[in-house]
N, C-alpha and C positions, 0 to 999 in steps of 0.2 A: 791684516790682524792686529788686533791690543794684543799688548802684552802685559799685565801686570807686577809688578812690582813693592813693596815695603820700605817704607824707613825705620832706622832702627827703631825709631819711637814706639812706632806702630806694631812691632815686635812684641816691644814691653810692655804696651800697654796690651798686648793681647795674651799675654804669662804672667800681666797680674789681674785680667779680669777672670783669668784658668785657674789659677792659683787662691784666688777668693772663694771663688763656686766649688772650689773642690771641699776647703776647710766647711762646708757648710754641706755640701753634696756631691760627694766626687766622682759620682756617674753622671751623674749632668754636666760635671764640667768638660768634659772630652766632648760631649753629644753638643755641647753650646758651643764651644769651641771650631770643633770642624762645621758644626750647620752658617756658622759669621764667616771662616775661608771658602766655604760653598759656594755662598752667596756673596762674598766681595768678586769672585771669580766669575761671578753672570755678569760683574760692572764692564766686564769687556765686548758682550754683546752691546750694552745699554748703556756707553757711559755719560750721554748727558740727564740720565735718569733722576741723579740729586737736583736736590735743593742749592741754588745758588748761593753762597758766602758773601756776602752784600761788602760783610768788614774787613774782609782776605785783601792785602795788598792790589790782588791781581785777580779780581772778582769774577772774570771771566774763564778762569782756571779749574777754580774752588769751588767743590760740593759737598752735601751734606748729604747722606744717606741713610735713614732709618732703617734697620732691619728689628725688630719686634723690639727688645728694650735696651738696643746698643744701636748707637751711633755711630759712624765710617766717614770723616773727610776725608778724600778724596785730592787729586789735582787728574786734568787729561793736562798732555803734555805729547800731543801730536801722538805717536802710534803708541805712547805708554799712559797706566792707569797708575798715579804712583799713591799708594795709601799714607795717610800722611799721620792719622791718628784713630785709636778707637774708643769711646767710653759708653759708659752705661749712663742712660739718660739723666740717671740721678743727679750724676758727679755735674762737677761743673764741666764748663764747655772747656774744651783743651786749647794753648793757645795755636796761634795760626803758625 
């Protein structure tokens, strides 16, 4: 069974996105954050689902997955899925 872990940068991204949404629509902030977390957990069932990030240092391991308006960058390392970054698709791509 795959295990999902988050980098500090990914946790910070999620907090930042939630705060931004809350400033405009507090009711949506919790719902969007919970939905992102739920969808990221599904990567444990389908770890190869995302698009390979060819510009990554090791493209075989790093993938991007779109979830609505959000992009999740993650790495598959053995039985771990490591959530690297999370951003809104209008933001600049997060560094590798």
